[in-house]
N, C-alpha and C positions, 0 to 999 in steps of 0.2 A: 566306718567312721573312726574306730579305734586306730586303724592302720594309718589314718591321715594325721593322728596325733590328738584327736579329741579326747579330752580327759573326763568329761562328765556328759555321757550321752543322756542320762536321766534328766539333767538340767535342760539339755537341748529339747528333749521331747516335752517337758513340762512347759517350756517357753513356747514351743512351736509344735503342737500335737500332730498337725498335718504331716509332719516328717514321716510318720509311719505309712502314709498313703503313697509316698513317692517311689517310683521304680528306680532301683539303683542304677542300672545300665542306661535307661532311657532319659532319666532326669538328673540324678545326682552326679554320675560320672562325667557327663559333658561339662558341667559347671566346675567340677574340680579340674578337669583338664584345661579349661579356659583360664582359671586362676593360675594354674601352673604355667600356661603359656605367657602369662603377664609377668612371671617371676615372683609371684607371691611366695615368700619363704615359708611361712608357718600357716598352711591351709587349714590344719586342724583348729588352731586358735581363731582363724578368720571365720570359719563356718560355726564354730562354738559360740562366738560373740554374736553372730546374727544368722541363726539357722533358717530364717525366712528367705535367706539368699537363694535357697533351693526352689523357692516359688516363682522366681523372676526368670523372664526369657533372656537368653544371652543376647540375641539379636535385637530385641525390642527394648530391653531395659539396661543390661549390663554394659554392652559395647558402647551405646551412645553416651552413658554417663562417664565411663572410663575415658573415652575419647575426649570429652569435654574437660574433664578434670586434669587429664594429662597434657592436652594440647592447647587449651584455652587458659586454664588457671595455672598450668605448669606444676601440678602436684606430683610428688613421686608416688610410685606404686606402693611403697611402704606406708605412706600416709593414707592412701585410699584403703589399704588392707586393715589399718587400724581403726578406720571410721566406716566399717561396712554398713552401718545403718543408713548411710547415704543412698544405698540402692533402693531403700524404701521410700525415698522422697521423689516426687516428679521433677523431672529435669525442666520441662516447660513451665510448670505452674509454681515451682518453689525454688529450685537451685538457680536457674538463670535470672528470675526476678530479684532474688536476694542479692546475687552479684551486682546486678544493675543498681539496686538500692545502695549497696556499699560504695560503688563507684560514684554515685550521685552525691555521696557524703564525703568524697575525697579519699576513700580507703581503696588503694589498689591491692586486690587480692591475688595477683599473680605470684605464685611460688610460696605464698605465706602458709603458715600452719596455725594450729591452735585457735585463737579467738576468731580469726577470719573464716576458717572452715566452719567453726561452730556457728557463726552468724549466718553462714549460707544454709545450714540445715536446721537451725532452731528458729524460734519465734523471732519476728522483727524487733528491732529496738523500739523502746517506748516512744520516741519522738516520731515514729512513723504511723501512729494511730489516727 
């Protein structure tokens, strides 16, 4: 992890204790390689911000979300790398419905950053209760 640029391994373990149980070659290395293949510049920071990333399947979780965010919402990989917690949200039950909600309110989320992405991943707006 230090070789990836992780500055505070202790904080990562405190945030995500299951990190100790993961096999480096069988679990962690493939995810690091996948992030590298996407052009993530600061992998150390990316995994340090969301160590639970190592818990997710590349094929079943990471690829579908990256595909959706890059090809449907037109986000850059830099934006995705900065908002790694998005890997913890369900694509079908949270991200897509939130985008549909925003579209229904006249907000086009294509290529946007900041509040649009935040609204995709955080709680719905008050008027949707």
